[in-house]
Steps between C-alpha positions, in 0.01 A plus 500: 500500500652361182321487169427169326767584243760559772405176674532302178838661427624397844369147443684483167819620669476224760423238236804609297726399791381139488668231294325186377409252770611360738469822697687604808303612804562863402380441145187327626435797729545744209254304287245494782542874550463558124177299497370702795585829327324388180192396698494839673531676162211293363291583805568874459404475133171332598425773754570770242282326239214471749536866594494605136189292427308656791598852393344460156 
C-alpha cells in the first residue's frame, strides 16, 4: 500500500504531463487518475487521524 505522500506525488507527476485545456483523451485520463489518487490519499489521512484520536 502506498502512503498518502506517495499518492500525492504520483498525482502531481500525472498533472505535470497535462497542458492547458483542451485536453486529449490521455490527458483527461491522467487528470481523472490524479483526482482519484488525491482522494485516496485524503481518505488514508482521515483513517489515520481517526485512529490517532481513538488511541489517545
